[in-house]
N, C-alpha and C positions, 0 to 999 in steps of 0.2 A: 403439218406446217411446211412451208417452202422457204427457200432462200434464193434471192436474186443477187448474183454476184456480178458486179460491174468492175472490170479489171482494165487498167491502163498500161499497155506494154511499155517497158523501159527501153526505148530505142535511142540511139545516139542523138544528142541535142534536144531531146524531148523537153517541152515546157510543161511544168505542172506546179501550180500554186497551191500548196497543201493548206495554207491558212485560209484562202478563199474557199476551198473545197469543204473544209471543216466548219468555217464560220458562216458561210453564205449558201453554198450550193446544197449541201445535204440538209440543212434546216429548211430550205425551200422545198425540197423533195418531201420531207416529213410533213410540212404544213399542208402542202397540196394533197398528199395522199390521205391525210387525216387518220382515222381509226383503221384504215386498210393496212397501214404500215404499223406493225406491232412495235418494232424497234429496228435500229440499224447500227452497224459497226463500220468503222473506217480503219483501214490499214495503210501504213506507209512502208514501202519496200526498203529493206535494209541490206539484204545480201541474197545471193543465189544458193543453190544446194552445195556447190563445191567451194572449198575454202578460197576466199579472196575474190569470188565471182560476184558480178553485180546482180541486183534483184531482177527477176523476170518481169515484174510489174512495179512501176514507180509508185502506184497507189491503187487502192481498190475500196469498194464498199460492199456491204452485204445487207440487203433489205429483207427483213423477215415478215412474212404474211401468212395468213391462215391457209390460203389456197392460190393457185394460179389465177382463178377468177377474181379473187379479192385484189390481187396485184393489178390485174387489168382494169378493174373498176376504179382503183385509186390512181393509177398512172395514166390511163387512157385519156381522160378529159384534159390532162395537163402535159401530155407528152411533148407537144410542140414547144411550150414555154420552157420546160425542163431541158430539152435537147438544145435549145437556143442558148441556154446559159453555159453550156460546156465550153464555148470559146472564151469565156471569161477566166478559165483556170487552166486549160490545156489545149495543146494542138494534137494530142494523141487520139486515135480511134479506139473507143472502148470495145472490149470483148465482153459479151454478156452470156451468162449461163444461169439457168433456173434449175435448182436441185430440190429434191425432197430431203428434209432434215430427218434422218433416221435415228440419230442419237443426239440429244441436246445436252444442256448443262447437267452434269451428274454430281 
């Protein structure tokens, strides 16, 4: 299984509409990807590693798929539409990482 992490840096003055992200954007992603997206999670940044420090990322999601190929098959045909929706909730440039899930829920 793989995890695609999409992270939005917490820069000064960043705009991020968490409600839109949760209620509109990520359901759109799931609907378009269909069965290729096993499930997803959404995180809201609260704090950094040092006491009193701001979070590194204002928000992020993690999309779980069987393989990189499954992710590509689900996202590829809808990439333009999904990327166009980003402006509706943020002005941040997302950082994306694809990882192999080595240990899951235990």
